N, C-alpha and C positions, 0 to 999 in steps of 0.2 A: 147570436153571431157577434153582436157589438160587444158583449161581455167577453167573449173567447178572444176577441181582437185586443182588448184592453189588458186580459190577462196575459196574453202573448208579449205585449209591449212592456209589461210590468217585468217579466222573466227576462227580457233582453236587457233592460234598463239595470236590473239587478246583476246580470251576468257581466255587463260592461263596467259597473262599479267594482265587482270583485276582480275581474282581469286587470283594471288599473292599479289597484292595489297589490295584487300578486305580481304584476309586471314590475313594480317598483322593488318589491322583495326579490324578485329573481334578479333585478339589475344588481342589487347590492350583493346579495349571497353568491351570485354568479361569478363575482369578481375573484373568488378564491381559487377556482381551478386555473385559469390562465396565468396568476401569479405563482402558484404552486408548481405547475408544469413549466414555467419559465426558469424558475430558480432552484427547485427541488433537486434536480439532477446534478445541477452545478454545485449546489451547496453540499450535497453528499460526496461528490466526487473530490472535493477539497478535504473532507474529512478522513477519505480512506487512505491507506498506504499503496503498496505496490499493486495489490489486486483491485482493479477499478470496476470489475464486472458487477458489482452490487450498487453501481451508481444510481441505478433507477428503482432499486429495491423499495425506498421509502415511498416513491411514487406508486409502486404496486401496493403498499400499505394504504395509500390514497384510495386506489380503486376497490380494493378489499373492503374498506370503510364504506364507500358508496353502495356496495352490494349488501353490506350489514345494514346501512341505513335505510335501503329499499324495504327491508323487512321490519326493522325498528319503527319506521313511519306509520305501517299498518298497524302495528301493535299499539303505538302511541295514539292513533286516529280512534282506534275502538275503546280505549280506556278513559282518554282525555279530550277527544275531538281533534278536528284536523287543525284548528287554529292554534291550540295549545301546542299540538305535536310539532307545528313548523317553528313556534318559539322555542321549543325544546332543542330542536335542530340547531337553530341559530346559536343558542347559548353553547351547545356542544362545539360548534365551529370555533367560537371565541376562546374556549377552552383549549381546543387543539393549536389555535394560533398562539396562545401564550406559552404552550409546551413547546411548539417548535421554535420560536424566538429563544426560550431558555435553553434549549439544547444547542443551539448555535453558539451560545455563550459559553457551554461547558465542553463543546466539541463532542457531543454525546450521541453517536449514531442510532442506538435503539430508542432514546427519548425522541429524537427527531422523527423516526419512523412512528412512534405512537402518537406524536403531534399531528402528523399527516394523516394516520389513520382516523383520527378524531374529526379531522377537517374534512376527510372523506365521508365520514358518517353523516356529518351535517349536509355535504353533497348528496347523499341519498335522499335525505328529508328534501333538499331542493328540487330534485328531480320529480318529486310527487307533485310540485306545483303545476305542472302541466297538465297533469290529469285532474287535479282539483278545479282548475279552469274550465276543463271540457266537461266534467261532471256536473258543475254548476250552471251549464249553458244549454240552451235548446239545442237539439239534433243539428239544425242547419246552421248553427253558429259554433259548433265544435271545432272545425278545422281553423276558422278565424281566431278563436280564442287560443288555440295552442301556438299559432304563429304568431300572436301578440305577446305572449309570454316569451318565446324564445326571441322575438324582436328586442326584448328589453336586455337580451345579451349583448347589443351594441354598446350600451352603457358599461356593461361588465368587460367588454372587449377593451374599452378605453381606460377604465379604472384600474382593472386588475394589472396590466402590464405597466400603466404608469406609477401606480403604487411600487411596483418591482424595482423601476428606475429611480424614482425619486427617493424612496425609503431604504434601499437596500444599504446605504452607507451611513444611516442615521446613527447608529451605535458604532462608527468605526472606531477600531479595526476590525470588529466582529462583523464581517460582511453577512448581508442578506438579514440579519436578526430584525433590523428595523421594518423591512418589507412584511414579515409575518407578524410582527406586534402591530402594524397598521391594519391588519384584518380585525383586531378586536373591536374597534368602535364602529366598523362597517357591520359587524354582526348584531351589535346592540342596537343600532339605528334600524336594522331589519325588524328587530322584536318590537321597536316603538311603532312602526307601521302596522305590524300584525294585530296590534291591539284593536285597530279599527275595521278589521276584516269580519264579515258576516257571511259564513258558509253554510250552505244547507247540509243536513246530515247524509252522509254517503252511504249507499248500500241498503237503504230503506226499501223495503218491497212494498209497492203500491197495490192497491185493490185492483184485482184483474189481470197482475202480471202473471207470466207463465212461470212454471215451477223453476226453482234454482237447479241448473244442471250441474252434474259432477264436473270438477275442474278437469279431469281426464278428458271428458267429453269435448269440453271447449278447447283445450290446447291441442287437441288432435285434428281439429278442422284445417282445412286447407287454408283459409283466409288468415286464422290466427298464426299458424306456423310459418306462413309466407311473411307476414308482418314482422314476426318475432326474428326470423332467420336474417331478414334484410335489415332490421333495425341494428341486430348484433353486428352484423357485417359492416355497415356503415360506421357505427360507433367504434368498434374494435379497430378498424383500419385507421380512422381519425386519430385515436388514441396512440395506437403503435407508432405511427408516423410523427406525430406532434411530440411525443415523449423523446423520441430519438434526434429530431431535428436540432434542438439546441446543442446536444452532444456533438453532432456532425458539424454543425456551423463553428462552434467554439474551440472544441478539442481536435476534431478531424482537420478542418480548414482553416483555423486561425482568426475567424471573424471575432468581434468583440462581444461581451456579453450584452451591451446595449442593442447591437444590430440583431443578435439572436432574439432579444426580449421584443424588438420592434416586429421582427418576423412572426412571433407568436401573437403580437396585437393585431397585425394585419390578417392572420389566421383566423382569430376569433371574431374580428368584425365580419370577415367573409362567412363565418358560421352563422351569424345571426343577422346580418343586414337584409339578406334576401327575405327573411321572415314577414317583412312588410307586405309582400305580395306572394309568397308560397301559398297561403290560404286560398287566395283568388285564382291561382293557378291550378290548385286541385280542383276548386269548384269548376273551373272552365274545361280543363282537360282530363280529369280524373285523376284519383289518387295512384294508381298503378303506373301511369305514364310519367308523373312527377318523380316517383321514385326510381323509375327506369333511366331518366334523364340524370339523376343524382349519381347512379351507378356509372353512367358513361363518363361524367365529369370527373369521378374518381380515377377512372382510367387515364384520363387527360393528366390528372396529377402524377401519375407514374411516367407518363411520357415526358413531361418537363423535367422531372426529378432525374430521369435517365439521360437527359441531354447534357448535363454538366455539372459542375460545382461551383458555379459563380453565384453571387449574391441574388441575383434575378432569379435563379433556379431555384433556389431555396425558398425565396418569397413567393415566386409565381407558384410553385408546388403546394405550399402551405394555403395560399389563397384558394386554389382549385379544391384542396382537400377540404377547406371549410364549406365552400359552396356545394360540393357534392354531398358532404355531411347533412347540410341543412335540407335539401330535397330528399335525400335518401331516409333521414332520420324522421323528419316531420311526417313525411308520407307513411312510412311505416308505423309511427305512432298512431296516425288517423286509421290505418288498416286494422291495428289491434283494437283501437277503442271502438271500432265498428263490429268486432267479433264477439262481443259479450253484452249482457242486459244490464241496466243499471245496478241491480241488486246483486249481480255477480262481480262487480267491479273490483272490490278490494282484495279477493283471493287471486283473481286473474293478474291483477296489476303487481301484486307481491310477487307471484310466480314469475311473471315476465321480467321484473327488473333484477330479482335475484339472478337469474340465468343471464340477463344482459350485463350487469356490472361485474359479475363473476367472470364472465369472459373478457370483459374489458380490462379486469385486473390481470388477467393472465397475458393479456397483450402487451400491457405496460411493462410487465417483468421481462417477458421476451424480447422486448425492444432493446434493453440495455445488453442483453445476452447477444442477440443477433449483431448489434452494432460493434460490440466490442470483439467478436469472433470474426465477423465477414464483413463489418462495414456498411456504408450507407446504401451502396449499389444494391446488395442483397435485401435490404429492407424494402426497397422499392418493388422488388419482383414479387413480393408477398401480395401486393394489390390485386394481381391478375386472377389468380384462381378464386379468390373470395368473390370478386365482382362478376366474374363469369357465372358462378354458381347461383348467386342472388338474381342476377339478370334472367336466368333460365326459369326460376321459380315465380318471378314477376310476370315473365310471358305467359308460363302456364295458367296464372291466375287470371290474366286478362282473356286468355283463350276459353276459360270456363265462364267468365263473365259474359263474353259475347255469345257463347253456345246457350247460356241462360236466357239471353234476351231473344235470341232467335226461336227459341222454343215458346 
């Protein structure tokens, strides 16, 4: 008994060390998305001629990159290991940042899209960090590990937008180039931290483990499907609204770029600040109830956004959007993580993330189209059918859980 307790303590200590290092990496690499979303659409808008409908197309390239990165990180983990895979992802991000900055000097739309695609691929590697932390932790520590990784996004929420504000005129008169160039040392610093990481090999089958199930069997379970759909709904809505908000504020309502960027900063802070206690809420109230709360908060975002176009409407809606995403996405990730066995992790996570970020890419592309064609009000209406569908699925899963306990 004493040996088993000591062994469990050793596992927790190793997990905490890995979570600490991975959180630092997450904080640095996670600064790229808020910077990219704060400035990417505006930078593209100034490149385009009369037709501005493609203003968010490079941001779609970013999200396509995240989807591709979700596949690439699984391949890299298999051949070179997770640590080296994360280092490769950070190097890809530095390369993309250099291309994006160079594209702004040349006013080259397609080169800028390529740069954002590579930054997105790096983001796909970064998205794997939450699973790496969970997979390297004892089962009871998984929700807290995921929460701490996402809590590191508080640093990202400050670092990314502040880099956007401080460095956007670094190479004046080439606006925004300095901000993307600033991502290069950020990615290199993440690589230096990853050198110290020691992760257990993922996907190894221990003696006595049940046989590996076919992917189709796993993904068709109610638990996996509910977790994936709710995760997609939370993330796609967040991206859809976050992508369009700077355009609506600056182009539609005449607010300054700085105010729009600060709105994104408050949004990203709201995305990650609740992570300090989301894991505890999941432990106390259950994963499904936390996801349901997140969906209701997303509905609150729509209400505030519908109420007007003052600065507080935009910032308030973005804050609620971030909190709703946090509860919805962390909870959904925990549901998905509980639907497969450790030796089934890589194939299930790869399938999950390619569907997730492929859908997110479509949501960012449609954001610019919907805003250009119908405006900010029409964008807010999209929240309702998505959240209602997800809420129904969560309630059905909760009902099944209660029935199982009663039996």
